C-alpha positions in Angstrom: 118.8 111.3 94.8 114.8 110.8 93.9 113.4 107.5 93.8 109.7 106.0 93.5 108.8 103.2 95.9 106.4 100.9 95.5 105.1 97.9 97.8 104.2 94.2 96.5 101.0 93.2 96.8 101.6 89.6 97.3 104.6 89.8 100.0 103.5 91.5 102.7 105.4 95.0 104.1 107.3 94.4 100.9 108.9 97.7 99.1 110.8 98.2 95.7 112.4 101.2 95.6 113.6 101.8 92.1 115.2 105.1 90.2 112.6 106.1 88.5 109.2 106.0 88.3 107.6 103.5 86.2 111.5 102.0 85.3 111.3 98.7 86.1 114.1 97.7 83.6 117.0 96.9 85.6 115.0 94.9 88.1 115.2 91.0 88.0 112.6 89.6 85.5 112.5 86.8 88.8 112.2 89.2 91.6 109.4 91.3 89.8 107.3 87.7 89.8 107.9 87.3 93.2 106.9 90.7 94.2 104.0 90.5 92.2 102.2 93.0 90.8 103.6 97.2 92.2 101.7 99.6 93.4 102.9 102.5 93.7 103.5 104.2 97.1 105.4 107.6 96.8 108.9 109.3 95.6 111.2 109.9 98.3 114.5 112.6 97.6 116.7 110.2 100.0 119.3 113.4 99.7 117.0 114.9 102.1 115.9 112.0 104.6 118.7 111.2 107.3 117.2 107.7 107.8 114.2 105.3 106.4 112.0 103.1 107.9 113.4 100.1 108.5 116.0 100.0 105.8 119.6 101.4 106.6 119.7 104.7 104.1 123.4 104.4 103.2 122.9 100.9 102.0 118.9 101.5 99.8 121.4 104.8 97.8 124.1 102.0 97.2 121.8 99.4 95.7 120.6 102.2 93.7 123.6 103.6 92.1 125.1 99.6 91.5 122.1 98.0 91.3 118.9 100.4 89.9 116.9 98.9 92.5 116.6 98.0 96.8 114.2 95.5 97.2 113.1 96.6 101.3 111.8 93.2 102.8 110.1 92.7 106.2 112.5 91.9 109.7 112.1 88.5 110.2 109.4 87.8 112.4 110.9 86.7 116.2 110.0 83.0 117.5 107.4 83.1 120.7 108.5 80.3 121.5 111.7 81.1 122.0 110.8 84.5 123.6 109.4 82.6 126.1 112.1 80.2 126.6 113.9 83.7 127.6 111.7 84.5 130.4 111.4 81.4 131.2 115.4 81.0 131.0 114.7 78.0 129.7 
């Protein structure tokens, strides 16, 4: 299963996986507006991979089948104050 990967120029560490390179037909227009002009990163074969960086590969495959795209958002930033309080026992 080949997929094209694009990164957002507006949102850091945000990636869009689509079925075919430069075919954004199944991606909702509001998502593309928020995402910004997609910048092509690479083509990957999901069938030959066991895992991806942050995303669950089976979730990505299923989203591509169901919706025609998968949006990978960056992991949420950990609140430094919360971390500090945990270390202090509060």
